[in-house]
C-alpha positions in Angstrom: -10.8 -18.6 -26.0 -8.3 -18.9 -23.1 -9.3 -20.9 -20.1 -7.1 -20.9 -17.0 -8.9 -23.7 -15.3 -10.2 -27.1 -16.1 -13.6 -28.8 -16.3 -14.6 -30.2 -12.9 -18.1 -31.8 -12.7 -17.9 -31.8 -8.9 -17.9 -28.0 -8.6 -21.1 -25.9 -8.9 -19.8 -24.0 -11.9 -18.4 -27.0 -13.7 -14.8 -25.5 -13.7 -11.9 -25.4 -11.3 -8.3 -24.2 -11.2 -5.2 -26.1 -10.4 -3.6 -25.6 -7.0 -0.3 -24.4 -8.5 -2.0 -21.6 -10.5 -4.2 -20.6 -7.6 -1.1 -20.4 -5.3 0.9 -18.3 -7.8 -2.0 -15.9 -8.5 -2.4 -15.4 -4.8 1.2 -15.4 -3.7 2.7 -13.2 -6.4 0.7 -10.2 -5.2 2.0 -10.8 -1.7 5.6 -11.2 -3.0 5.3 -7.9 -4.9 4.1 -6.1 -1.7 6.9 -7.7 0.3 9.5 -6.5 -2.2 8.2 -2.9 -2.5 7.7 -2.6 1.3 11.1 -4.0 1.9 12.8 -1.5 -0.5 10.6 1.5 0.5 13.3 2.9 2.7 15.8 3.2 -0.2 13.2 4.6 -2.5 12.0 7.1 0.1 15.5 8.4 0.5 15.6 9.5 -3.1 12.0 10.3 -4.0 9.4 12.3 -2.2 6.2 10.9 -0.8 4.1 12.2 -3.6 6.5 10.8 -6.3 6.3 7.4 -4.6 2.5 7.5 -4.5 2.4 8.5 -8.1 4.6 5.6 -8.9 2.2 3.3 -7.0 -0.7 4.7 -9.1 1.2 4.1 -12.3 2.0 0.5 -11.3 -1.6 -0.1 -10.3 -3.0 1.1 -13.6 -0.4 -0.8 -15.7 -1.1 -4.0 -13.8 -4.8 -3.6 -14.2 -4.6 -3.0 -17.9 -2.5 -6.2 -18.2 -5.0 -8.3 -16.1 -8.0 -7.0 -18.0 -6.6 -7.4 -21.5 -4.6 -10.6 -21.3 -5.6 -14.1 -22.2 -2.2 -15.5 -21.2 -1.5 -17.0 -17.8 2.1 -15.6 -17.7 0.8 -12.1 -18.3 -1.7 -12.6 -15.5 1.1 -13.6 -13.2 3.0 -10.4 -14.1 -0.1 -8.3 -13.5 -0.5 -9.8 -10.1 3.1 -9.1 -9.2 3.0 -5.5 -10.4 -0.2 -4.8 -8.4 1.5 -6.2 -5.4 4.4 -3.8 -5.9 1.8 -1.0 -6.1 0.0 -2.1 -3.0 3.2 -2.2 -1.0 4.0 1.4 -1.9 0.4 2.5 -1.3 0.3 1.1 2.2 3.8 2.4 3.1 3.8 5.9 1.7 0.2 6.7 2.4 0.8 6.2 6.1 4.1 7.9 6.0 2.6 11.0 4.4 -0.1 11.1 7.0 2.4 10.8 9.9 4.7 13.5 8.5 2.0 16.0 7.5 -0.8 15.8 10.1 -0.7 17.7 13.4 0.5 15.6 16.3 -2.9 15.8 18.2 -4.8 14.4 15.2 -2.2 11.9 14.0 -3.6 8.9 15.8 -7.1 9.7 14.5 -6.0 10.1 10.9 -4.1 6.8 11.0 -7.2 5.1 12.5 -9.3 6.5 9.6 -6.7 5.2 7.2 -7.0 1.7 8.6 -10.8 1.9 8.6 -10.7 3.0 5.0 -8.5 0.0 4.1 -10.9 -2.4 5.7 -13.9 -0.7 4.1 -12.3 -0.9 0.7 -11.7 -4.7 1.2 -15.4 -5.0 2.1 -16.6 -3.1 -0.9 -14.4 -5.2 -3.2 -15.7 -8.4 -1.7 -19.3 -7.3 -2.2 -18.6 -6.3 -5.8 -17.0 -9.7 -6.4 -19.9 -11.5 -4.9 -22.4 -9.5 -6.9 -20.7 -10.0 -10.3 -19.7 -13.7 -9.8 -23.0 -15.1 -11.3 -22.6 -13.2 -14.6 -21.9 -15.6 -17.5 -19.6 -13.4 -19.5 -16.3 -11.5 -19.1 -18.0 -8.7 -17.2 -17.8 -11.0 -14.1 -14.2 -10.1 -13.7 -13.9 -6.9 -15.8 -16.3 -5.0 -13.6 -14.4 -5.6 -10.3 -11.1 -5.0 -12.1 -12.4 -1.8 -13.7 -13.4 -0.4 -10.3 -9.7 -0.6 -9.3 -9.0 2.4 -11.6 -11.0 4.8 -9.4 -8.7 5.2 -6.5 -5.3 5.7 -8.4 -7.0 8.1 -10.9 -8.5 10.2 -8.1 -5.4 10.1 -6.0 -3.2 11.1 -9.0 -5.3 14.2 -9.6 -5.7 15.2 -6.0 -1.9 15.0 -5.4 -1.4 17.7 -8.0 -2.9 20.2 -5.5 -1.4 19.1 -2.2 2.2 19.8 -1.2 5.1 17.4 -0.5 5.7 16.1 3.0 7.2 19.0 5.0 9.4 16.6 7.0 10.8 15.1 3.8 11.5 18.6 2.4 13.3 19.7 5.6 15.2 16.5 5.7 16.5 17.3 2.2 17.7 20.7 3.5 14.8 22.5 1.7 13.7 24.4 4.7 11.8 27.2 3.0 9.9 24.7 0.9 9.1 22.8 4.1 7.7 25.9 5.7 5.5 26.6 2.6 4.2 23.0 2.8 3.4 23.4 6.4 1.6 26.7 5.8 -0.6 25.0 3.2 -1.3 22.1 5.6 -2.0 24.4 8.6 -4.6 26.9 7.4 -5.7 27.6 11.0 -2.9 30.2 11.5 -0.6 27.9 13.5 3.1 29.0 13.9 4.5 27.0 11.0 8.0 28.5 11.4 8.2 27.2 15.0 6.9 23.7 13.9 9.4 23.7 11.0 12.2 24.5 13.4 11.1 21.7 15.7 11.1 19.3 12.8 14.6 20.3 11.7 15.9 20.0 15.3 14.4 16.5 15.5 16.0 15.5 12.2 19.4 16.8 13.4 19.1 14.8 16.6 18.1 11.6 14.6 21.2 12.1 12.4 23.4 12.4 15.5 22.0 9.3 17.1 22.0 7.4 13.8 25.8 7.8 13.5 26.4 6.1 16.9 23.5 3.6 17.2 23.4 0.2 15.6 20.6 -2.3 15.0 21.6 -4.4 18.0 21.1 -1.4 20.3 17.3 -2.0 20.0 17.8 -5.2 22.1 20.7 -4.4 24.5 18.9 -2.1 26.9 15.9 -3.7 28.7 13.7 -0.6 28.0 14.6 -0.4 24.4 14.2 -4.2 24.0 10.7 -3.9 25.5 9.8 -1.2 23.1 11.1 -3.1 20.1 9.2 -6.3 21.0 6.0 -4.4 21.6 6.3 -2.5 18.3 7.0 -5.6 16.3 4.4 -7.6 18.1 1.7 -5.0 17.4 2.5 -4.9 13.7 2.5 -8.7 13.3 -0.7 -9.4 15.2 -2.9 -9.1 12.0 -0.6 -11.4 10.0 -0.3 -13.9 13.0 -4.1 -14.2 13.0 -3.9 -15.9 9.6 -6.8 -13.8 8.2 -4.9 -12.5 5.2 -3.7 -16.1 4.3 -7.3 -17.4 4.4 -8.5 -14.4 2.2 -5.6 -14.9 -0.3 -6.1 -18.7 -0.5 -9.8 -18.7 -1.3 -10.6 -20.8 -4.4 -10.2 -18.9 -7.6 -11.9 -19.6 -10.9 -10.6 -17.5 -13.8 -12.1 -18.1 -17.2 -11.1 -15.8 -20.1 -13.0 -15.7 -23.3 
């Protein structure tokens, strides 16, 4: 039997876990997400959106196998770090694929649905954790962990039938493949050739600007500085609220038999 905590007569369950282990279990997932999100730009330049999402699915499944099978605290740390890497790729490349593949008039709606689905998934996971917590055996944690397999397995299968991001294909000078991808994504008879030409023109303009614009240019002009501050501020509002810190630092009790 492997027990990650210690006996504590002051707690309802009679067990507790040391602050160091609790902090590592919580923070390693955040560290993994930080690293994968921070390096997503380099990965995206080499791999397609689908390949990156497949990689995220693989990391998620491998990490889950480790966490369900291990009785060693070090392996648990590794599993938490790997699932953090997967989560960073999921959050980054899912939104990127939606932005690059959806029609402009529906893009905001699709991104709102994505955020709603993320919150709904968190709620479902919390309910499952609450429902299985009283179970006296290993199923108390195996059931919640087992449910994690559902999304990467479904996503891995579905991505076989959907095309690569048309913008990524055109950015890689694969114009014809980008047109075919758009034709699959626009079954309503839209002029995909015209849209593909617009995407290529936008990419060419970005390349021209990218060769003459630096990072500091985001702050030199008052208008650009305002846009930069508004964008960064909007993205950081959720983190600034402290909600994710509170969720991640909830007391953990992990007992492995």
